[in-house]
ROSE-4610 file (N, C-alpha, C; in Angstrom, 1 decimal, always signed):
// ROSE-4610
residu = [M/M/M/T/T/T/Q/Q/Q/K/K/K/T/T/T/P/P/P/A/A/A/D/D/D/I/I/I/D/D/D/G/G/G/D/D/D/A/A/A/L/L/L/L/L/L/G/G/G/L/L/L/S/S/S/L/L/L/C/C/C/A/A/A/A/A/A/G/G/G/R/R/R/T/T/T/V/V/V/D/D/D/G/G/G/W/W/W/S/S/S/R/R/R/L/L/L/L/L/L/L/L/L/L/L/L/A/A/A/A/A/A/L/L/L/L/L/L/V/V/V/W/W/W/L/L/L/L/L/L/S/S/S/P/P/P/R/R/R/D/D/D/S/S/S/A/A/A/S/S/S/P/P/P/F/F/F/T/T/T/T/T/T/P/P/P/L/L/L/A/A/A/I/I/I/G/G/G/L/L/L/G/G/G/F/F/F/A/A/A/A/A/A/L/L/L/E/E/E/A/A/A/W/W/W/H/H/H/A/A/A/L/L/L/R/R/R/L/L/L/S/S/S/I/I/I/D/D/D/R/R/R/P/P/P/V/V/V/F/F/F/A/A/A/A/A/A/W/W/W/A/A/A/R/R/R/T/T/T/P/P/P/A/A/A/E/E/E/H/H/H/L/L/L/P/P/P/A/A/A/A/A/A/M/M/M/R/R/R/A/A/A/F/F/F/D/D/D/A/A/A/S/S/S/A/A/A/A/A/A/W/W/W/V/V/V/F/F/F/G/G/G/R/R/R/K/K/K/S/S/S/D/D/D/D/D/D/N/N/N/G/G/G/V/V/V/R/R/R/S/S/S/L/L/L/R/R/R/E/E/E/R/R/R/V/V/V/E/E/E/G/G/G/A/A/A/R/R/R/R/R/R/L/L/L/F/F/F/R/R/R/R/R/R/Q/Q/Q/I/I/I/A/A/A/C/C/C/L/L/L/A/A/A/I/I/I/Q/Q/Q/S/S/S/I/I/I/S/S/S/L/L/L/G/G/G/T/T/T/S/S/S/L/L/L/F/F/F/L/L/L/T/T/T/T/T/T/F/F/F/Y/Y/Y/A/A/A/H/H/H/A/A/A]
num = [1/1/1/2/2/2/3/3/3/4/4/4/5/5/5/6/6/6/7/7/7/8/8/8/9/9/9/10/10/10/11/11/11/12/12/12/13/13/13/14/14/14/15/15/15/16/16/16/17/17/17/18/18/18/19/19/19/20/20/20/21/21/21/22/22/22/23/23/23/24/24/24/25/25/25/26/26/26/27/27/27/28/28/28/29/29/29/30/30/30/31/31/31/32/32/32/33/33/33/34/34/34/35/35/35/36/36/36/37/37/37/38/38/38/39/39/39/40/40/40/41/41/41/42/42/42/43/43/43/44/44/44/45/45/45/46/46/46/47/47/47/48/48/48/49/49/49/50/50/50/51/51/51/52/52/52/53/53/53/54/54/54/55/55/55/56/56/56/57/57/57/58/58/58/59/59/59/60/60/60/61/61/61/62/62/62/63/63/63/64/64/64/65/65/65/66/66/66/67/67/67/68/68/68/69/69/69/70/70/70/71/71/71/72/72/72/73/73/73/74/74/74/75/75/75/76/76/76/77/77/77/78/78/78/79/79/79/80/80/80/81/81/81/82/82/82/83/83/83/84/84/84/85/85/85/86/86/86/87/87/87/88/88/88/89/89/89/90/90/90/91/91/91/92/92/92/93/93/93/94/94/94/95/95/95/96/96/96/97/97/97/98/98/98/99/99/99/100/100/100/101/101/101/102/102/102/103/103/103/104/104/104/105/105/105/106/106/106/107/107/107/108/108/108/109/109/109/110/110/110/111/111/111/112/112/112/113/113/113/114/114/114/115/115/115/116/116/116/117/117/117/118/118/118/119/119/119/120/120/120/121/121/121/122/122/122/123/123/123/124/124/124/125/125/125/126/126/126/127/127/127/128/128/128/129/129/129/130/130/130/131/131/131/132/132/132/133/133/133/134/134/134/135/135/135/136/136/136/137/137/137/138/138/138/139/139/139/140/140/140/141/141/141/142/142/142/143/143/143/144/144/144/145/145/145/146/146/146/147/147/147/148/148/148/149/149/149/150/150/150/151/151/151/152/152/152/153/153/153/154/154/154/155/155/155/156/156/156]
x = [+0.9/+0.6/-0.4/-1.3/-2.4/-1.9/-2.5/-2.1/-2.8/-2.0/-2.5/-3.4/-4.5/-5.4/-4.9/-5.4/-5.0/-5.5/-6.6/-7.0/-6.0/-5.5/-4.5/-3.2/-2.8/-1.6/-1.8/-3.0/-3.3/-3.3/-3.9/-4.0/-2.6/-1.7/-0.4/+0.3/+0.2/+0.9/+0.3/-1.0/-1.6/-1.3/-1.1/-0.6/+0.8/+1.7/+3.0/+3.0/+2.1/+2.0/+1.5/+0.5/+0.0/+1.0/+1.9/+2.9/+3.9/+4.3/+5.2/+4.6/+3.3/+2.6/+2.6/+2.3/+2.3/+3.6/+4.7/+6.0/+6.3/+5.6/+5.7/+5.1/+4.0/+3.4/+4.3/+4.9/+5.8/+7.0/+7.5/+8.6/+8.3/+7.1/+6.6/+6.7/+6.2/+6.3/+7.7/+8.5/+9.9/+10.6/+10.3/+10.9/+10.3/+9.1/+8.5/+9.3/+9.5/+10.2/+11.7/+12.3/+13.6/+13.7/+12.7/+12.5/+12.4/+11.5/+11.4/+12.7/+13.4/+14.7/+15.7/+15.7/+16.5/+16.2/+14.9/+14.4/+14.8/+14.7/+15.1/+16.6/+17.4/+18.8/+19.2/+18.5/+18.8/+18.4/+17.3/+16.8/+17.3/+18.1/+18.7/+20.0/+20.4/+21.7/+22.9/+24.0/+25.1/+26.2/+25.8/+26.8/+27.2/+28.5/+28.9/+28.6/+28.3/+27.9/+26.4/+25.7/+24.2/+23.8/+22.9/+22.6/+21.6/+21.0/+20.0/+20.6/+21.9/+22.5/+22.6/+22.8/+22.9/+21.6/+20.4/+19.2/+18.9/+19.3/+19.2/+20.0/+21.3/+22.1/+21.6/+21.1/+20.4/+19.3/+18.4/+17.3/+17.7/+18.8/+19.3/+19.7/+20.4/+20.8/+19.6/+18.6/+17.4/+16.6/+16.7/+16.0/+16.7/+18.0/+18.7/+18.4/+18.3/+18.0/+16.5/+15.6/+14.2/+14.2/+15.0/+15.0/+15.5/+16.5/+17.0/+15.8/+15.1/+13.9/+12.9/+12.6/+11.7/+12.1/+13.4/+14.0/+13.8/+14.1/+13.9/+12.4/+11.5/+10.1/+9.6/+10.2/+9.8/+10.3/+11.4/+11.9/+10.9/+10.5/+9.6/+8.2/+7.8/+6.4/+6.0/+6.7/+6.3/+6.5/+7.4/+7.5/+6.3/+5.8/+4.6/+3.4/+3.4/+2.3/+2.3/+3.5/+3.5/+3.1/+3.6/+3.2/+1.7/+1.1/-0.4/-1.1/-0.5/-1.2/-0.8/+0.2/+0.7/-0.2/-0.6/-1.4/-0.7/-1.4/-0.8/+0.1/-0.2/+0.7/+2.0/+2.1/+3.3/+4.1/+3.6/+4.2/+5.6/+5.7/+7.1/+8.1/+7.8/+8.8/+9.1/+8.1/+8.3/+9.2/+9.0/+9.8/+11.3/+11.4/+12.8/+13.5/+12.8/+13.4/+13.8/+12.9/+13.2/+14.5/+14.5/+15.7/+17.0/+16.9/+18.1/+18.5/+17.6/+17.9/+18.4/+17.8/+18.3/+19.7/+20.0/+21.3/+22.3/+22.0/+22.9/+23.1/+22.0/+22.0/+22.9/+22.6/+23.3/+24.6/+25.0/+26.3/+26.4/+25.3/+25.3/+25.2/+25.6/+25.5/+24.0/+23.5/+22.1/+21.9/+20.8/+20.5/+19.7/+20.3/+19.6/+18.9/+18.9/+18.3/+16.8/+16.3/+14.8/+14.4/+13.1/+12.5/+11.8/+12.1/+11.3/+9.8/+9.0/+7.5/+7.1/+6.0/+5.4/+5.1/+4.7/+4.4/+5.7/+6.8/+8.1/+8.5/+8.3/+8.6/+7.8/+6.5/+5.6/+6.1/+6.5/+7.1/+8.3/+9.1/+10.3/+9.9/+8.9/+8.4/+7.8/+7.1/+6.5/+7.6/+8.7/+9.9/+10.5/+10.6/+11.1/+10.2/+8.9/+7.9/+8.0/+8.0/+8.1/+9.4/+10.5/+11.7/+11.6/+10.9/+10.7/+9.9/+8.9/+8.0/+8.9/+9.7/+10.6/+11.5/+12.1/+13.0/+12.2/+11.0/+10.2/+9.8/+9.6/+9.3/+10.5/+11.7/+12.9/+13.2/+13.0/+13.2/+12.2/+11.0/+10.0/+10.5/+10.9/+11.4/+12.6/+13.5/+14.7/+14.4/+13.4/+13.0/+12.3/+11.4/+10.8/+11.8/+12.7/+13.8/+14.6/+14.9/+15.7/+14.9/+13.6/+12.8/+12.7/+12.5/+12.4/+13.8/+14.9/+16.2/+16.5/+16.0/+16.3/+15.5/+14.2/+13.4/+14.0/+14.4/+15.0/+16.3/+17.1/+18.4/+18.3/+17.2/+17.0/+16.6/+15.9/+15.3/+16.3/+17.3/+18.2/+19.2]
y = [+12.0/+11.0/+10.0/+9.7/+8.8/+7.3/+6.5/+5.1/+4.5/+3.7/+3.1/+1.9/+1.8/+0.6/-0.5/-1.7/-2.9/-2.7/-2.0/-1.8/-0.9/+0.2/+1.0/+0.2/-0.6/-1.4/-2.4/-3.1/-4.0/-3.2/-2.0/-1.1/-0.8/-0.4/+0.0/-1.2/-2.4/-3.6/-4.0/-3.9/-4.2/-3.2/-2.0/-1.0/-1.3/-1.6/-2.1/-3.3/-4.3/-5.5/-5.1/-4.2/-3.9/-3.2/-2.3/-1.7/-2.7/-3.6/-4.7/-5.5/-5.9/-6.6/-5.8/-4.6/-3.7/-3.7/-3.7/-3.7/-4.9/-6.0/-7.2/-6.9/-6.1/-5.7/-4.8/-3.8/-2.9/-3.6/-4.6/-5.4/-6.2/-6.6/-7.3/-6.4/-5.2/-4.2/-3.9/-3.8/-3.5/-4.6/-5.8/-6.9/-6.9/-6.6/-6.5/-5.4/-4.2/-3.2/-3.6/-4.4/-4.9/-5.8/-6.7/-7.5/-6.7/-5.7/-4.8/-4.1/-3.7/-3.0/-4.0/-5.2/-6.3/-6.5/-6.5/-6.7/-5.5/-4.3/-3.1/-3.2/-3.6/-3.7/-4.8/-6.0/-7.0/-6.7/-5.9/-5.6/-4.3/-3.6/-2.3/-2.5/-1.6/-1.7/-1.7/-2.4/-2.5/-1.5/-0.3/+0.8/+1.3/+1.3/+1.8/+3.2/+4.0/+5.4/+5.6/+4.5/+4.6/+5.3/+6.3/+7.1/+6.4/+5.3/+4.6/+3.8/+3.5/+2.7/+3.3/+4.6/+5.3/+5.2/+5.6/+5.4/+4.0/+3.0/+1.6/+1.3/+1.8/+1.5/+2.2/+3.4/+4.1/+3.3/+2.8/+2.0/+0.7/+0.1/-1.1/-0.9/+0.3/+0.6/+0.8/+1.5/+1.7/+0.5/-0.5/-1.8/-2.5/-2.5/-3.1/-2.5/-1.2/-0.5/-0.8/-0.9/-1.3/-2.7/-3.6/-5.0/-5.0/-4.1/-4.1/-3.6/-2.6/-2.2/-3.3/-4.0/-5.1/-6.2/-6.5/-7.5/-7.0/-5.8/-5.3/-5.4/-5.0/-5.1/-6.5/-7.4/-8.8/-9.4/-8.9/-9.3/-8.8/-7.6/-7.0/-7.6/-8.1/-8.6/-9.6/-10.7/-11.7/-11.1/-10.1/-9.5/-8.7/-7.9/-7.1/-8.1/-9.2/-10.2/-10.7/-11.1/-11.6/-10.5/-9.3/-8.3/-8.0/-8.2/-7.9/-9.0/-10.2/-11.2/-11.2/-10.4/-10.3/-9.4/-9.9/-9.1/-7.8/-6.7/-5.4/-5.4/-6.2/-6.1/-6.9/-7.7/-8.4/-7.8/-6.8/-6.3/-5.6/-4.8/-4.2/-5.3/-6.4/-7.4/-8.1/-8.3/-9.0/-8.1/-6.8/-5.9/-5.9/-5.9/-5.9/-7.2/-8.3/-9.6/-9.6/-9.0/-8.9/-8.1/-6.9/-6.0/-6.7/-7.5/-8.2/-9.3/-10.0/-11.0/-10.4/-9.3/-8.6/-8.1/-7.5/-7.0/-8.2/-9.3/-10.5/-11.0/-11.1/-11.7/-10.7/-9.4/-8.5/-7.9/-8.5/-8.1/-6.7/-6.2/-4.8/-4.8/-3.7/-3.6/-3.4/-4.1/-4.0/-2.6/-2.0/-0.7/-0.9/-0.6/-0.8/+0.4/+1.5/+2.8/+2.8/+1.8/+1.8/+1.1/+0.8/+0.2/+1.2/+1.1/+2.0/+1.6/+2.6/+2.3/+1.6/+0.9/+0.3/+1.3/+2.5/+3.6/+4.0/+4.1/+4.4/+3.3/+2.1/+1.0/+1.0/+1.3/+1.5/+2.6/+3.7/+4.9/+4.4/+3.6/+3.0/+2.2/+1.4/+0.6/+1.5/+2.6/+3.6/+4.2/+4.6/+5.2/+4.3/+3.0/+2.0/+1.9/+1.8/+1.7/+2.9/+4.1/+5.3/+5.3/+4.9/+4.8/+3.8/+2.7/+1.7/+2.2/+3.0/+3.6/+4.6/+5.4/+6.3/+5.6/+4.5/+3.7/+3.2/+2.7/+2.2/+3.4/+4.5/+5.7/+6.0/+6.1/+6.4/+5.3/+4.1/+2.9/+3.1/+3.5/+3.7/+4.8/+5.9/+7.1/+6.7/+5.9/+5.5/+4.6/+3.7/+2.8/+3.6/+4.5/+5.4/+6.2/+6.8/+7.6/+6.7/+5.5/+4.6/+4.2/+4.0/+3.7/+4.8/+6.0/+7.2/+7.4/+7.3/+7.5/+6.4/+5.2/+4.1/+4.3/+4.8/+5.1/+6.3/+7.3/+8.5/+8.2/+7.4/+7.0/+6.1/+5.2/+4.3/+5.1/+6.2/+7.0/+8.2/+8.4/+9.5/+9.2]
z = [+16.5/+15.4/+15.9/+15.1/+15.5/+15.3/+16.1/+16.0/+14.8/+14.0/+12.8/+13.2/+12.5/+12.7/+11.9/+12.2/+11.3/+9.9/+9.7/+8.3/+7.5/+8.2/+7.6/+7.2/+8.2/+7.9/+6.7/+6.7/+5.6/+4.3/+4.4/+3.2/+2.6/+3.5/+3.1/+2.5/+3.2/+2.6/+1.3/+1.2/-0.1/-1.2/-0.8/-1.8/-2.3/-1.4/-1.7/-2.6/-2.3/-3.1/-4.5/-4.6/-5.9/-6.7/-6.2/-6.9/-7.4/-6.6/-7.0/-8.1/-8.1/-9.1/-10.4/-10.3/-11.5/-12.2/-11.4/-12.0/-12.9/-12.7/-13.6/-15.0/-15.0/-16.3/-17.0/-16.3/-16.9/-17.5/-16.8/-17.2/-18.5/-18.6/-19.8/-21.0/-20.9/-21.9/-22.3/-21.3/-21.6/-22.4/-22.1/-22.8/-24.3/-24.4/-25.8/-26.6/-26.0/-26.6/-26.9/-26.0/-26.3/-27.5/-27.6/-28.8/-30.0/-30.0/-31.2/-31.5/-30.5/-30.8/-31.4/-31.0/-31.6/-33.0/-33.3/-34.7/-35.6/-35.1/-35.8/-36.1/-35.1/-35.3/-36.3/-36.3/-37.2/-38.6/-38.8/-40.1/-40.7/-40.0/-40.4/-41.1/-42.0/-42.6/-41.6/-42.0/-41.1/-41.3/-41.7/-41.9/-40.5/-40.2/-38.9/-38.6/-39.6/-39.4/-39.2/-39.2/-39.1/-37.8/-37.9/-36.8/-35.8/-36.3/-35.4/-34.3/-34.4/-33.4/-32.0/-32.0/-30.7/-29.9/-30.5/-29.8/-29.3/-30.2/-29.8/-28.6/-28.5/-27.4/-26.1/-26.3/-25.1/-24.6/-25.6/-25.2/-24.5/-25.0/-24.3/-22.9/-22.7/-21.3/-20.4/-20.9/-20.1/-19.9/-20.8/-20.7/-19.5/-19.5/-18.4/-17.0/-17.0/-15.8/-15.3/-16.3/-16.0/-15.4/-16.0/-15.5/-14.1/-13.7/-12.3/-11.4/-11.8/-11.0/-10.9/-12.0/-11.9/-11.0/-11.0/-10.0/-8.6/-8.3/-7.0/-6.5/-7.4/-7.1/-6.9/-7.7/-7.6/-6.2/-5.7/-4.4/-3.3/-3.5/-2.5/-2.5/-3.6/-3.7/-2.6/-2.4/-1.4/+0.0/+0.2/+1.5/+1.9/+0.9/+1.2/+1.4/+0.6/+0.8/+2.2/+2.7/+4.1/+5.1/+4.9/+5.8/+5.8/+4.7/+4.6/+5.4/+5.6/+6.4/+7.8/+8.2/+9.6/+10.4/+11.6/+12.5/+12.9/+13.0/+13.3/+14.5/+15.5/+16.7/+16.5/+15.5/+15.2/+14.1/+13.4/+12.2/+12.5/+13.6/+13.8/+14.0/+14.7/+14.9/+13.6/+12.8/+11.5/+10.6/+10.7/+9.8/+10.4/+11.7/+12.3/+11.9/+11.9/+11.5/+10.1/+9.2/+7.8/+7.6/+8.3/+8.1/+8.5/+9.6/+10.1/+9.0/+8.5/+7.5/+6.2/+5.8/+4.6/+4.7/+5.9/+6.2/+6.1/+6.7/+6.6/+5.2/+4.4/+3.1/+2.2/+2.3/+1.4/+2.0/+3.1/+3.7/+4.2/+4.7/+5.2/+6.7/+7.3/+8.8/+9.1/+10.1/+10.5/+11.2/+10.8/+11.4/+12.6/+13.8/+15.0/+15.5/+14.7/+15.1/+15.1/+14.5/+14.4/+13.1/+13.1/+11.9/+11.1/+9.8/+8.9/+8.9/+8.9/+8.9/+7.6/+7.7/+6.5/+5.4/+5.8/+4.9/+4.1/+4.9/+4.2/+3.3/+3.6/+2.7/+1.4/+1.6/+0.4/-0.4/+0.2/-0.6/-1.4/-0.8/-1.5/-2.7/-2.6/-3.7/-4.7/-4.3/-5.3/-6.1/-5.4/-6.1/-7.1/-6.7/-7.7/-8.9/-8.6/-9.7/-10.6/-10.1/-10.9/-11.7/-11.2/-12.0/-13.1/-12.8/-13.8/-14.9/-14.6/-15.7/-16.5/-15.8/-16.5/-17.5/-17.0/-17.9/-19.1/-18.9/-20.0/-21.0/-20.5/-21.4/-22.2/-21.6/-22.3/-23.3/-23.0/-23.9/-25.1/-24.9/-26.0/-26.9/-26.3/-27.1/-27.9/-27.3/-28.0/-29.2/-29.0/-30.1/-31.2/-30.8/-31.8/-32.6/-31.9/-32.6/-33.5/-33.1/-33.9/-35.2/-35.0/-36.2/-37.1/-36.6/-37.4/-38.2/-37.5/-38.1/-39.2/-38.9/-39.8/-41.1/-40.9/-42.1/-42.9/-42.2/-42.8/-43.5/-42.8/-43.3/-44.6/-44.6/-45.7/-47.0/-46.8/-47.9/-48.3/-47.6/-47.9/-48.9]
């Protein structure tokens, strides 16, 4: 394995930071869809057998899941920003210190087997971001389905 240069490390940290920042935009869209779903629910008939309520409930669940991913990414954002400013020779120690602090804060046992690489941490942020996008997509489909069913139900 080749030794990573400071430019590689900065690039990885900046990529992680960018993913975390993009998560804020996705969260904004999710909140907008949540508001639209609330309006659909408020303006729709209150018949308990209405078929549009199930997609709205599904969308609400995925909005909550998306918000969880947004929270996780918002926690990671300042960490990646700090690592982007950390000199390459101090980065492993900074990541070990972060891991120890995070283990203490979240009540987990500290993993002394080694420090995950910055690349692995960026991959974790990428997975969170992709899941957040998937939640937003399902939330969009749920709202669209609910709108379709509301329109269909109103004209039936």
